[in-house]
C-alpha positions, -999 to 999 in steps of 0.1 A, spaced: -674 -741 556 -692 -764 582 -683 -764 618 -664 -732 614 -663 -707 633 -651 -672 636 -634 -652 662 -651 -637 698 -644 -597 699 -661 -586 738 -653 -558 759 -650 -565 799 -641 -548 828 -614 -562 851 -588 -585 851 -575 -592 814 -565 -629 818 -594 -637 835 -616 -617 812 -598 -639 780 -601 -676 798 -639 -668 808 -647 -662 775 -625 -693 767 -648 -710 794 -680 -696 774 -669 -702 741 -647 -731 734 -619 -721 715 -589 -744 699 -567 -713 702 -563 -681 718 -541 -654 702 -528 -630 724 -503 -599 720 -472 -591 743 -455 -558 741 -433 -569 772 -441 -537 788 -455 -553 822 -427 -581 821 -392 -575 845 -359 -579 824 -355 -619 826 -393 -626 822 -403 -633 784 -439 -625 787 -459 -599 803 -484 -607 830 -514 -608 813 -501 -633 783 -479 -650 808 -516 -661 825 -533 -665 800 -506 -696 788 -501 -707 821 -539 -710 828 -553 -716 792 -573 -753 783 -558 -751 749 -533 -738 727 -520 -701 729 -501 -682 702 -482 -652 719 -477 -621 692 -448 -601 708 -444 -569 686 -424 -562 661 -379 -551 673 -383 -524 649 -403 -500 624 -392 -496 589 -392 -463 574 -423 -455 563 -439 -464 596 -448 -493 591 -437 -526 616 -419 -549 602 -409 -581 621 -370 -585 625 -354 -617 624 -323 -633 614 -321 -663 591 -310 -698 596 -276 -692 592 -278 -659 616 -274 -630 588 -293 -601 598 -325 -597 577 -324 -574 549 -351 -548 534 
């Protein structure tokens, strides 16, 4: 596909948020995808420090992917979300 660019992967030492932002500075992107487990977040905060810093300082869109709330019986993770009517998930 003309003009298509793939994902950039790398290994950096130092502050994770700054490393992500530096990578985007060197390789302009339309979207940053960053995970959030919430382990570093205080109870009142929605995001941990790394995704929070990326969201605040990125020059492009950021998609924050949250850790699933529960695991299924077979050990695979699944997202638990209510439907628009407020009914709990099934299956």
